[in-house]
N, C-alpha and C positions, 0 to 999 in steps of 0.2 A: 928555320921557319919561325916567323913571328905572328902574333895574333892578327896584325894588319894584313897578312897574306890571305886570311880567310874570313875576315870580318870587314864589311864595308860600312861607312857612316850611315848609309841608307837602310842598313839592316840592324839598327839599334832602336829599341822601343822603350819609352818611358811611361810609367803609370798604367801598365796593362792591367785590365780587370779580368779576373777569372774566378769562378766559384770553386773550382777543384782542379786537380792535376789533369784529368782527361780534357776538360774544356781548355785549359791553358795550352796543352800540347796541340790540340786542334787549331787553336788560334795562331800559335807560332808556326805550325805546319803550313798554314795559309800564306804567311809571310815568306817562308822559305820556298814554298812551291811557286809562288809568283816570281820570285827572283831567279829561280832555276828553270822555269817553264815546265813544271811537273804538276801532277795531280795532288792536291792537298790531302785527299783521302789516303793516297798511297804513302805519303810521307808520315802522316799521323799513325797509320796502321803499323808501319815499321818501328816508329818510336815507341808505340804502346807495346809491341812485341818485346822490345828490349826491356821496357819497364817491368814486364811480366817476369823477367829473369831476376829482377831485383831492382830496387829503387836507385835512381841516379842522384838522389838527394845526398850530397856529401857532407852535410852538416853545416852549422853556423849560418843557416838561412840561404844556402847555396845549392843549386842543382845544375848538373850538366847532362841533360838528356841527349842521347846520341844514338845514331843508327848507321849501319853500312848499307849503302844503296848501289847496286851495279851501274845505275845510270849516272851516278855522280862521278866526275873525273878527278876532282881535287877537293880537299876539305872546304866546307862552307859553314859559316856560323851566323846565328841570330842571337843578339844579346837583348835581354829584357829585364827591366825592373818593374815589379808588380806594385800596383796601388796599395793592395793589402796582401799580406802574406797568406799562403795557403798550405794545407797539409800536403806533403809530398812523400810521406813515409820515409823521411830522411833517417840516416843511421843514428842521429842523436835525438830524434823525435821533434826537433824544432821545425816550425813552419818555414817555408821558403819564400823569399822575396826577390832573389837575384837568380836569374836563369840564363844559361848559355846553351842554346841548342846547337848541336854539332852534327853535321851530316858528313859521312866519310865514304870514300870509294870502297867497293868490294872487288877483289879480295884485299885483305889488309896489307899495308906496306909500312915500312918503318916511319916515313914522314907523317903518317896519320897518327901514329902513337905520339909523335912529337907535338902535333896539334892539340890532342887531348891533354897531354902533360903540361903544355904551356898555359892552357886555360886553368887547369887545376892548380898549378903553381901560383898563378896570378891571384886566385881566390883565397890562397892560404895566408895572405898578409892582412893583418888587422887594419892597417892604414888604408889599404886598397878598398877593403869592404866599407870602411867609413866614408871614403871619398865617393864610392859608387852610390851609397845610400843618400849622400848629401847633394849629389849632382842635380842641377836645376833643369837639365834638358838632355836630349839625345846626344847633342854635340859634346857635352861634358862627360857623359857616360862613355862615349867612344874614346875620348881623350884619355880617360883614366885606364881603360882596358888596353890601349895600344902603347901607352908611354913606357 
């Protein structure tokens, strides 16, 4: 499974504005819900429940908020670069400016762990983070994520 299997070019956002984590998750939930024909409040609620268990801010300005939804049949992603970094309660205390929202089917299956791991692996490379932060538009962001 590759990132392009669950991230479409139309689900990449550049220069997203959000004052805080909750507002950001609500905004990204609207995008995901629209693409999947779901209620945005439902998506946001499930993401916030997951965040209550512990922040999905993995450090270095990156967060991978995720949730398992019974109505989702295959992994689905929304990639966003924020206009200004926000506090995400990340493990390293750094503010977050790169976010990959991931919705996964419930119950868990092996390929879903592959989806989460492939995004996390992509974000571990310094060069990828630099390219994502330098990307001029959604198309460039998408290209960096799926190459």
